[in-house]
N, C-alpha and C positions, 0 to 999 in steps of 0.2 A: 262385566259387572262394574256398576259405579258404588264409588264409597262416599260418604261424607267426610268433613274434614276431622270429626270426632273419632269416626270408625279408622280412618287412616292413620291417625296418631296412636291408637289403641293398638292398632296391627302392629305397626312400626315400632311401638314402645317409646314413643317420644310425646313431648308436649304439643298440644294444638297451635301454639305460637310458632313452634319450629316449623310445623305444616305450612301455617300462613305465611311463613317468612320465604318458603321454599316456593311457594306459589306466587309469591309476588316477584320474583327474580324474572328477569327478561327469558330466562331459558324456558320456565315453565308456565308463564302468564297466560300465553295463547292456547294452551292446551287443557284448559280448566273449562267446565260446562256449568251453568248456571241455570237452575230450575226454580221458579217460584221463590228467588231471592236467597236460594241455597246453593252453596259452592259443591259440585261434584267431581270426583277424582276416578279415571277409568283404571284399568289395569296397567295399561303402558305407563301411564304417568304415576301411577303407584310404585312401579318397578324402577323408573327413572329417579323418582325421590328417595327411593331405598337405596339404590346404588349410590347417590350423591352421599346420602349420610353415612354408607359403609366407609366411602373413602375418607370422610373425616375422621370417623370412629376408629378404623384403622392405624391411622396417622396418629392418632392419639394414645391408642393402647400401645404401640411400640414406644412411645416418650416415656409411658408409665412403666414399662418393663426396664427399661434403661434407668429411671429414678430408682426403683427397686433394687437394681443390682448395685448401684452407687452408695445408697444410704446403707441397707442393711439386708442381707440375704435371709433373715429370720422374720421376714414382714409378715404379719398374720393375712389372710386372706380377707377379713373384713374390712380392713385397712385399704387392701389393695380395690376393694369393691367401692369404698367412698371415693378413693381417688379418681376411680373411672367415672363415678358419678360427678364429680367435680370438673374433670377434664371435659365430659360430654358437655356441662353447662357451659364452659369456656368455647367449647366448638360452637354452640349455639349462640353464644353471644358473639363470637366472631362473624358467624353467617349473618346474625341479625346487624352486625355494624356493617358488613358489605352490602346488605340489604337495604339499611338506611342510607348507604352512600349512593346506592343504585337509585334509590327514591328522590334523594336530593338533585341528582344530576337530571333525573326524569323532570322533577318539580320545576326545576331551574330552566329547564327548555320550554316548559309549557309556558312559564311566566313569560320568558322572552316573547314566543309567539303572540301570547296575549297582549304583552306590551305593545309590541309592533302593530297589532291588530288595532288596539285602542288609540294608539297614536295617529294611525291612518284614519279611524272615525272622527277623531278630535280636528284633524286637519280639514276632513269634508265638512264638518259642523262650522267651522270658522270661515270656509269659504262660502257657505250658505248664509251665514250671518252677514257677512261683507255684502253679498248679494241683497239680502232683505234690508240691509241699512241703507244702501244705494236706492233701490225701490222706493222705500218710505221717504227718503230726501228728496227724490224725483215727485213723488205724489204731493209732499208738502210744497214745494215749487209751485206746481201745477194749481194746488188749492189757493195759493196766495196770488198767482197771475189770473186765475178765473174772475174774480172781482172786477179787475182791470181791464180784463179782456171785454167783460161785458160792458163795460163803462166806455170802452173804445168803439164797441159796436154800436151803442146806443148813440154816441156821439156821431158816428159816421151814418147812421140810420137818420137822426136828424138833420145832419147837414145835407144828406141826401135828398130827404125831403123839402129842405130848403131850394136846393138847387131847382127841383123840380117843379116847385112853385113859381120860381123865378121864369123857369123855360114856358110855363103854363101862361104867365102874365104876359112874356113876350109873344108867345103865340097869338093871345087874345089882342095885344096891343096891334101886331102885324095885320090880322085880320081886319081890325077896325081902319088901321090905315089904308088897307086893300079896299074896303068898302068907300072909303072916302076917295080913294083916287078911282075907283071905278066910277063912283057917282059923278065926280068932276068930267072923267072921259065921257060918260054918257052924255053929260051937259054938253060938252065942247063938240062933241062928235053930232049931234043932233044940229047944232049950230051950222056946221059946214053944211 
């Protein structure tokens, strides 16, 4: 059978906070079950919690008996009961302090892991930023060079056009020269 935290606290005659403290300890944390956001405790876990509470209560009862003997043998029963309640509260406080210490260690470990993870992410982002800056710088250099390259290409095309015209004129000039030569050679050949 499964019990809620409230049912467990009532059954063991302790506060809900005491049960929650026990459940958060590493010894019990993995044995709880949750359904619809509520924490449930099975029979085995209930017995384990009960046994751990008995150990604490028995050790404090012995202390109370020793104190009763030392102070006065005629201590009334209500006073002893009130001392037991106070000692149980001390036991719960001690458990709570131990629970808080365990939580602090756990949270510290979690923070260290997160810190290492974040440092790695920051390092990766810095590397990406450096790459982006290099790409941006190269892009700007290419953009600045582009008009110069176009100008150089235009000059080269114009120079090529000029040379082409010169070659064309030379060819025309040679053809005319060949025509004159051949005309003279025809004239001179016909005389022979």
